[in-house]
C-alpha positions in Angstrom: 0.1 0.2 0.2 1.2 3.3 -0.7 0.8 6.7 0.8 -1.0 9.5 -1.2 0.2 12.7 -2.2 -1.6 15.8 -1.2 -3.3 16.4 -4.1 -4.4 12.8 -4.9 -5.7 13.1 -0.9 -7.8 16.1 -2.3 -8.8 15.2 -5.8 -11.8 12.7 -4.0 -12.6 16.0 -1.7 -12.5 18.5 -4.8 -14.8 16.1 -7.0 -17.0 16.3 -4.1 -17.2 20.3 -3.9 -17.4 20.7 -7.2 -20.6 18.8 -7.8 -21.9 19.6 -5.1 -21.7 23.7 -6.0 -22.6 22.3 -9.9 -25.9 20.6 -7.8 -26.7 23.3 -5.9 -27.4 26.1 -8.7 -29.5 23.4 -11.0 -31.5 22.3 -8.3 -32.0 25.2 -6.9 -30.5 24.4 -3.5 -32.4 21.1 -3.1 -29.0 18.9 -2.5 -30.7 16.4 -0.1 -33.3 15.2 -2.3 -30.4 13.1 -4.4 -28.3 15.1 -6.0 -25.2 15.5 -2.4 -25.7 11.3 -2.2 -25.3 10.9 -5.5 -22.6 13.2 -5.4 -20.9 11.4 -2.3 -21.1 7.5 -4.0 -19.7 9.0 -7.1 -16.8 10.9 -5.1 -17.0 7.4 -3.2 -16.0 5.4 -6.0 -13.5 7.8 -8.3 -11.3 7.4 -4.6 -12.2 4.0 -4.5 -10.4 3.4 -8.0 -7.7 5.8 -7.3 -7.1 3.9 -3.6 -7.5 0.3 -5.8 -5.1 1.0 -8.5 -2.8 3.9 -7.6 -2.2 2.9 -3.7 -2.5 -0.4 -4.4 -5.3 -0.4 -1.6 -7.4 -3.5 -1.2 -11.2 -3.0 -2.0 -11.9 -5.6 1.0 -10.1 -2.9 3.4 -12.2 0.0 2.0 -15.7 -2.6 2.2 -14.5 -2.8 5.5 -14.0 0.9 6.9 -17.5 1.8 4.8 -19.2 -0.9 6.8 -17.7 0.2 10.2 -18.6 3.6 9.3 -22.5 2.7 8.5 -22.0 0.7 11.7 -21.3 3.6 13.7 -23.8 5.8 13.1 -26.3 3.4 13.4 -27.9 5.1 16.8 -27.8 8.8 15.1 -30.2 7.1 12.1 -32.7 5.5 14.8 -32.5 9.0 16.9 -33.4 10.9 13.1 -36.3 8.2 12.6 -37.6 8.7 15.9 -37.8 12.5 15.8 -39.9 12.4 12.6 -42.5 10.0 14.5 -42.2 12.5 17.5 -42.7 15.7 15.5 -45.4 14.5 13.8 -46.8 12.8 17.0 -46.3 16.4 18.6 -48.5 18.3 15.7 -51.5 16.1 15.4 -52.0 15.6 19.3 -51.7 19.8 19.8 -48.3 20.5 21.2 -46.9 22.1 18.6 -50.0 24.0 18.0 -50.7 24.9 21.7 -46.8 25.6 22.2 -46.8 27.7 18.8 -50.9 29.2 20.7 -49.2 30.4 24.2 -45.6 31.8 21.8 -48.0 33.9 20.0 -50.1 35.0 23.1 -46.8 35.6 25.6 -44.2 36.8 23.3 -43.6 39.5 21.6 -43.1 39.3 18.2 -40.0 41.9 18.6 -38.2 39.7 21.1 -39.5 36.8 19.6 -36.1 36.2 18.0 -33.8 36.4 21.1 -36.1 34.7 23.2 -36.4 31.7 20.7 -32.3 32.0 20.8 -32.3 31.6 24.9 -34.9 29.3 25.5 -33.5 26.7 22.9 -30.1 27.6 24.4 -31.4 26.5 28.5 -33.6 23.7 27.0 -30.1 22.4 25.1 -28.2 23.1 28.2 -30.7 21.0 30.2 -30.9 17.8 28.4 -27.5 17.6 26.7 -28.4 17.1 23.5 -29.0 19.9 20.1 -30.7 17.3 17.7 -33.4 16.9 20.3 -33.9 19.8 21.3 -34.3 21.3 17.7 -36.1 18.5 16.6 -39.1 18.9 19.8 -38.8 22.7 21.1 -37.4 23.9 17.2 -40.2 23.0 15.4 -42.2 24.8 17.4 -40.3 28.2 17.5 -40.0 27.8 13.5 -43.5 27.7 13.3 -44.8 30.7 15.4 -41.8 32.8 14.0 -43.6 31.7 10.5 -46.8 32.9 11.5 -44.8 35.8 12.6 -43.6 36.8 9.2 -39.9 36.3 10.7 -37.3 34.6 7.7 -37.1 31.3 8.4 -32.8 31.5 8.4 -32.9 34.0 11.2 -35.6 31.4 13.0 -33.2 28.7 12.1 -30.3 30.3 12.9 -31.4 31.4 16.4 -33.0 27.6 17.2 -29.9 26.0 16.1 -27.4 29.0 17.5 -29.3 28.4 20.9 -29.2 24.9 20.9 -25.6 24.5 20.2 -24.3 26.7 22.8 -25.9 24.4 25.2 -25.3 21.7 23.8 -21.7 22.3 24.0 -21.3 23.4 27.3 -23.8 20.5 28.7 -22.1 17.6 30.8 -24.5 15.9 29.5 -23.7 15.7 26.2 -22.2 13.4 24.1 -19.6 16.0 21.8 -18.7 17.6 24.9 -17.6 14.1 26.8 -16.1 13.1 23.7 -13.7 15.9 23.1 -12.7 16.0 26.9 -12.4 11.6 26.7 -10.3 12.2 23.3 -7.7 15.0 24.5 -7.2 13.6 28.1 -8.7 16.5 30.1 -11.7 15.9 33.1 -15.5 16.7 31.9 -16.1 19.6 34.3 -12.1 21.2 33.9 -13.1 21.2 30.2 -16.1 23.0 30.2 -15.4 25.2 32.7 -12.2 26.2 30.2 -14.7 26.3 26.9 -16.2 29.3 29.3 -14.1 31.6 28.6 -14.5 31.3 24.8 -18.1 31.0 24.6 -19.9 33.2 27.2 -18.3 36.0 25.0 -19.7 34.8 21.9 -23.3 34.0 23.2 -23.4 37.5 25.0 -22.2 39.2 21.2 -24.8 36.5 19.2 -27.7 37.4 21.9 -27.0 40.8 21.2 -27.6 40.7 17.8 -30.4 37.8 17.6 -32.2 41.0 20.2 -31.5 44.2 17.6 -32.3 42.0 14.7 -35.7 40.2 16.1 -36.5 44.0 17.3 -36.0 45.2 13.4 -37.2 42.2 11.7 -41.1 42.2 12.5 -41.1 46.2 12.2 -42.5 46.2 8.2 -44.4 43.1 9.5 -48.3 43.7 9.0 -49.6 40.7 10.4 -52.9 39.8 12.4 -51.2 37.9 15.1 -55.2 37.4 16.7 -56.7 36.5 13.6 -54.0 33.6 13.1 -54.6 32.2 16.9 -58.4 31.9 16.1 -57.0 29.7 13.1 -55.6 27.5 15.1 -57.8 27.2 17.8 -60.6 26.4 15.2 -57.9 23.4 13.4 -56.7 22.1 17.0 -57.9 21.9 20.7 -55.6 24.3 22.2 -54.7 23.2 26.5 -52.4 23.4 28.4 -52.6 19.9 29.4 -51.1 19.3 26.4 -47.0 20.3 27.6 -47.5 17.7 29.7 -46.2 16.1 26.8 -43.1 17.5 26.5 -42.9 18.0 29.9 -42.7 14.3 29.7 -40.1 14.1 27.3 -37.7 16.4 29.8 -38.1 14.3 32.4 -37.0 10.6 30.7 -34.4 12.9 29.3 -33.7 14.2 32.7 -33.4 10.2 33.9 -31.0 9.5 31.3 -33.1 7.7 29.4 -32.0 6.7 25.6 -32.6 8.9 23.8 -34.2 6.4 21.2 -36.2 4.8 24.0 -37.2 9.0 25.0 -37.6 10.0 21.6 -40.4 6.3 20.6 -41.9 6.4 24.4 -42.8 10.4 23.9 -43.8 9.8 20.2 -46.6 7.0 21.0 -47.4 8.5 24.3 -48.5 12.3 22.1 -50.5 9.7 19.5 -53.0 8.4 21.6 -53.4 11.7 23.3 -53.9 13.4 19.8 -56.9 10.4 19.3 -58.5 11.3 22.8 -57.6 15.2 22.8 -58.0 15.7 18.3 -61.0 13.7 17.2 -61.6 16.3 14.4 -57.6 16.0 13.5 -57.9 12.0 13.5 -61.1 12.5 11.8 -59.3 13.4 9.2 -56.1 10.8 8.8 -58.5 7.7 10.3 -61.3 6.1 7.6 -62.8 4.0 11.6 -65.5 5.9 14.5 -63.8 7.9 16.7 -62.5 6.5 20.2 -63.1 2.7 18.5 -60.1 0.4 19.4 -59.2 1.0 15.4 -59.0 3.9 15.6 -56.2 4.0 18.7 -54.5 1.5 16.4 -54.7 2.9 12.6 -54.2 6.6 13.9 -50.8 5.7 15.6 -49.1 4.0 13.6 -50.6 6.9 10.2 -49.2 10.3 11.9 -45.9 8.1 13.1 -44.8 7.3 9.6 -46.4 8.7 7.2 -47.6 11.7 5.0 -50.6 13.5 6.2 -52.6 16.5 5.3 -54.8 18.6 7.7 -57.6 21.1 6.2 -56.5 24.3 7.8 -58.3 27.8 7.6 -54.9 29.6 5.9 -51.9 28.7 4.6 -49.3 29.5 7.0 -51.5 27.1 9.3 -51.7 24.3 6.4 -48.0 24.4 6.3 -47.8 23.9 9.9 -50.3 20.5 9.9 -49.0 18.7 7.2 -46.2 16.3 8.8 -44.7 13.2 7.1 -43.8 11.6 10.3 -41.0 8.7 9.9 -41.2 8.7 5.8 -39.9 12.4 6.0 -36.6 11.4 7.2 -35.4 9.0 4.3 -33.7 11.3 2.6 -31.6 12.6 5.5 -30.9 8.8 6.5 -30.2 7.9 3.0 -27.5 11.1 2.4 -25.8 9.9 6.0 -25.4 6.2 4.3 -23.7 8.6 1.6 -21.3 9.9 3.9 -20.5 7.4 6.1 -19.7 5.4 2.0 -17.4 8.6 1.4 -15.7 8.7 4.7 -15.0 5.0 4.7 -13.3 5.7 1.3 -10.9 8.7 2.5 -9.9 6.6 5.8 -9.6 3.4 3.7 -6.9 5.1 1.2 -5.3 7.1 4.3 -6.5 10.6 2.1 -7.6 12.1 5.1 -3.9 11.5 7.2 -2.0 12.5 4.6 -4.0 16.1 4.6 -4.0 16.0 8.3 -0.3 15.8 8.2 0.3 18.2 5.8 -1.6 20.8 7.8 0.4 20.2 11.4 3.3 21.8 9.3 1.6 24.9 9.5 1.4 25.3 13.6 4.2 27.4 15.1 2.9 29.7 17.5 -0.4 29.6 19.5 -2.7 31.4 17.4 -1.6 29.2 14.4 -1.9 25.8 16.7 -5.5 26.9 17.0 -6.1 27.7 13.6 -4.7 24.7 12.3 -6.1 22.6 15.1 -10.1 24.3 14.9 -9.4 23.6 10.3 -8.5 20.3 10.2 -11.7 19.5 13.0 -13.4 22.1 9.4 -12.1 20.0 6.9 -12.3 16.7 8.9 -16.4 17.7 8.7 -16.5 18.4 4.9 -14.3 15.8 4.1 -15.5 12.8 6.6 -18.7 14.6 7.1 -19.3 13.7 10.1 -19.2 15.2 13.1 -17.8 12.3 15.7 -14.7 11.8 13.3 -14.4 15.4 13.4 -13.4 14.9 16.3 -12.3 11.5 17.0 -9.8 12.0 14.1 -8.6 15.0 15.4 -8.5 14.4 18.9 -5.9 11.7 18.0 -4.0 13.3 15.7 -2.8 15.7 17.8 -3.2 15.2 21.0 0.5 14.2 21.7 1.6 17.3 19.2 -0.2 19.1 21.2 1.9 17.2 24.7 5.5 17.6 22.5 4.9 21.5 22.5 4.1 21.7 26.0 0.1 22.6 26.2 -2.0 21.7 28.3 -4.9 19.1 27.4 -7.9 21.4 28.2 -6.3 23.6 25.0 -6.9 20.8 22.3 -10.2 19.7 23.9 -11.3 23.5 23.3 -10.6 23.7 19.6 -11.9 21.0 18.9 -15.5 22.1 20.4 -15.4 25.3 19.4 -14.8 24.0 15.4 -15.8 20.4 15.1 -19.1 20.7 17.0 -20.3 24.3 16.0 -19.6 23.3 12.0 -20.9 20.2 11.3 -24.6 21.7 11.0 -23.2 24.2 8.4 -22.4 21.5 5.8 -25.4 20.0 4.1 -23.9 16.5 3.3 -22.6 16.7 7.0 -24.8 14.1 9.2 -25.5 17.5 11.4 -26.5 19.8 8.3 -28.9 17.2 7.1 -30.7 16.2 9.9 -31.2 20.3 11.0 -32.5 21.1 7.2 -34.6 17.7 7.5 -35.8 18.4 10.7 -36.6 22.4 10.4 -37.9 22.0 7.3 -35.1 25.0 6.0 -31.9 24.0 3.9 -29.1 24.2 4.7 -27.4 26.5 2.8 -30.5 29.0 3.6 -29.9 28.8 7.5 -26.0 28.6 7.6 -25.3 32.4 7.0 -27.9 33.7 10.2 -25.9 30.7 13.0 -24.4 33.4 14.2 -22.9 31.8 17.0 -21.3 29.4 15.0 -19.0 31.5 13.9 -18.4 33.5 16.3 -17.1 31.0 18.3 -14.2 30.1 17.0 -13.6 33.4 15.9 -13.5 34.4 19.4 -11.7 31.4 20.7 -8.6 32.2 17.8 -8.6 35.4 19.6 -8.1 34.1 22.9 -5.4 32.0 21.7 -3.9 35.3 20.0 -3.6 37.3 22.9 -2.4 34.0 25.1 -5.6 34.3 27.8 -5.0 31.7 30.5 -3.3 29.2 27.6 -1.2 27.5 30.0 2.3 25.5 29.2 2.5 22.4 32.3 1.1 24.4 34.5 2.6 28.0 33.6 0.7 30.6 31.8 2.2 32.1 28.5 1.0 35.5 29.4 
């Protein structure tokens, strides 16, 4: 087996990016319905041919890497499918309409954007999962914001920014635990060290969302009261329905498996829908209300399939239309394609060559952190998987940081401030595909508005450049 050169290593990645850019223009930005998947598989095929014929890599090794990656993403796929079921059940049971109704009633439009940012940050911090926060509370918030006439990019940006901030600093987060363990740092030492860069980042982000939110609705002439009446005429709105998300949060706090938590919540909400929303179930189910057939047919139908509900206006019709698990299948297809491409890059030695070249750029603290972040970003683009963007740089750079005398906290924070937050900005990354599918906003539409996800790495580089609380073997540099 030969070691690939830099240009050869970059060829599959360049091919992928080129096809994605061309597809984005030809398919009007709708990448996840097929173009991105085909691009990933085609680039993986080209890379595999290069590895086999030029680098003498056995096909069995490439195949093993691909199948291993698919196995490792199985948990993410199951979570994604359960979020599809949960979202549909929460809408048709009246949970999301009730959240939207009370949100429109209580939250003034001018502070809606900043409220969404703060609320999703707190929920994500509490449960330690950006995915679950976005797939539950985020869906309700983007629906309410759409009714207010806010731009979907700004809405999704506020939801994602808040959710990823909470996820990053939550001790319950899988990425937080992974980044600390891969860097050899105690969990709470890692979390405390991240506050140095993330507190300024979240404050700056919050100020921007507050200013934008106050100005965004100034020119909007929308009868919110009329929208609330339409919601109440379509769904039975009740505060009791909020016990369903409370039940979900309770299960999360008890640290029940995310898959089981989402499934139990979806089943619970589906049964409640049969009781609380007979007028909705009547449009879904051909059987009499409250019959045993309805309680069997309706939950399966609404959790699995596309459903259209008659509503008084276009906005509410869009809110009431759900796809269940079936709506997540394109994203599952994308995730599988991503793992195939990432497996090819690993088995062919392409990713190792590229990251080794990046190491040579590390000459001082600022360049060390910047190059670490660039490596994590590259892994998010090339390997298309957030966990891989944490594991690969962490394993590769841990000894380098030690040799240069830096504490592991600098490595763990640099990884978390880049790999975690940039994954959601890439359409073919599992995180980008996931959030686009759940929120119904294409990645390229919301990416410019995920302010925290840009500000956090910039603050991290700035802090490294000025040497603030940067230690070498227990001694501060400045």
